C-alpha positions as CSV (number, residue, x, y, z in Angstrom):
1,M,-39.2,10.9,-13.0
2,A,-37.1,13.5,-14.7
3,C,-33.3,13.6,-14.3
4,A,-32.1,16.4,-12.0
5,R,-29.3,17.3,-14.5
6,C,-30.6,16.9,-18.0
7,H,-34.4,16.9,-17.2
8,E,-35.2,13.9,-19.4
9,E,-37.6,11.2,-18.4
10,A,-35.4,8.2,-17.6
11,S,-34.8,5.7,-14.8
12,I,-33.3,7.6,-11.9
13,G,-30.6,6.3,-9.6
14,T,-29.9,7.2,-6.0
15,T,-28.3,10.5,-6.9
16,G,-31.3,11.8,-8.8
17,W,-29.5,11.5,-12.2
18,C,-30.2,9.2,-15.1
19,T,-27.7,6.5,-16.1
20,E,-26.4,8.6,-19.0
21,C,-25.6,11.6,-16.8
22,E,-23.9,9.2,-14.3
23,R,-21.8,7.7,-17.0
24,Q,-20.7,11.1,-18.2
25,Y,-19.9,12.1,-14.6
26,D,-17.9,8.9,-14.1
27,S,-15.8,9.5,-17.1
28,W,-15.3,13.2,-16.2
29,I,-14.3,12.5,-12.6
30,R,-11.5,10.2,-13.6
31,G,-9.5,13.3,-14.5
32,Y,-9.5,14.1,-10.8
33,A,-8.3,10.8,-9.4
34,G,-5.6,12.5,-7.4
35,D,-8.2,14.1,-5.1
36,I,-7.8,11.1,-2.7
37,V,-4.2,12.1,-2.0
38,L,-4.9,15.0,0.4
39,P,-7.4,13.1,2.6
40,V,-5.1,10.1,2.9
41,L,-2.2,12.3,3.9
42,A,-4.2,14.2,6.4
43,G,-5.6,11.0,7.9
44,T,-2.1,9.4,8.0
45,A,-0.7,12.5,9.7
46,I,-3.4,12.4,12.4
47,I,-3.0,8.7,13.0
48,T,0.8,9.1,13.2
49,T,0.7,12.0,15.5
50,V,-2.1,11.0,17.8
51,G,-2.0,7.3,17.5
52,M,1.7,6.6,17.5
53,L,3.7,9.6,18.7
54,L,1.6,10.5,21.8
55,P,1.8,7.0,23.3
56,F,5.5,7.0,22.7
57,L,5.7,10.2,24.7
58,G,3.9,8.6,27.6
59,V,0.2,9.4,27.0
60,G,-2.2,6.5,27.5
61,W,-3.3,3.9,25.0
62,L,-6.9,5.2,25.1
63,I,-5.7,8.4,23.3
64,A,-3.9,6.3,20.7
65,T,-7.2,4.4,20.0
66,T,-9.0,7.7,19.7
67,G,-6.3,8.9,17.2
68,V,-7.1,6.0,14.9
69,F,-10.8,6.8,14.8
70,A,-10.0,10.5,14.4
71,G,-7.7,9.8,11.4
72,F,-10.3,7.6,9.8
73,G,-13.0,10.2,10.4
74,T,-10.8,12.9,8.8
75,L,-10.2,10.7,5.8
76,V,-13.9,10.0,5.2
77,G,-14.9,13.6,5.9
78,L,-12.4,15.2,3.6
79,F,-13.2,12.7,0.8
80,R,-16.9,13.3,1.0
81,L,-16.4,17.0,1.1
82,R,-14.2,16.9,-2.0
83,R,-16.6,14.5,-3.8
84,R,-19.5,17.0,-3.1
85,Q,-17.4,19.9,-4.5
86,R,-16.5,17.9,-7.7
87,R,-20.2,17.0,-8.3
88,H,-21.1,20.7,-8.0
89,Q,-18.3,21.6,-10.3
90,F,-19.5,19.1,-12.8
91,L,-23.0,20.6,-12.7
92,T,-21.8,24.2,-13.2
93,T,-19.2,23.6,-16.0
94,S,-20.2,23.0,-19.6
95,L,-19.4,19.7,-21.2
96,P,-17.3,19.5,-24.3
97,R,-19.3,18.9,-27.5
98,A,-18.2,15.2,-27.6
99,Y,-20.2,14.6,-24.4
100,L,-23.5,16.1,-25.6
101,T,-26.1,13.5,-26.5
102,S,-28.2,13.7,-29.6
103,K,-32.0,13.9,-29.0
104,T,-33.3,12.1,-32.1
């Protein structure tokens, strides 16, 4: 099969890209390692508010349990959304000349 990004015949992974494109993406995405901060803060805020503060104010423990799952869902959802946006950004931006592979 052909790679969805560079259109070369190669072994394709689960993302539809060849191993060379995946390697380039892995080195490119390391520049955006701070993307995990916002999902963690949002998940922590939800867990703190719903899971800890509401039971302290007299709301039942079932709501506190729901807060933990809601915080985890927020963390996973925001992380997946940002990862999808970065992958799209990688596809639309041009790579520096050092990343281009020679076709000899």
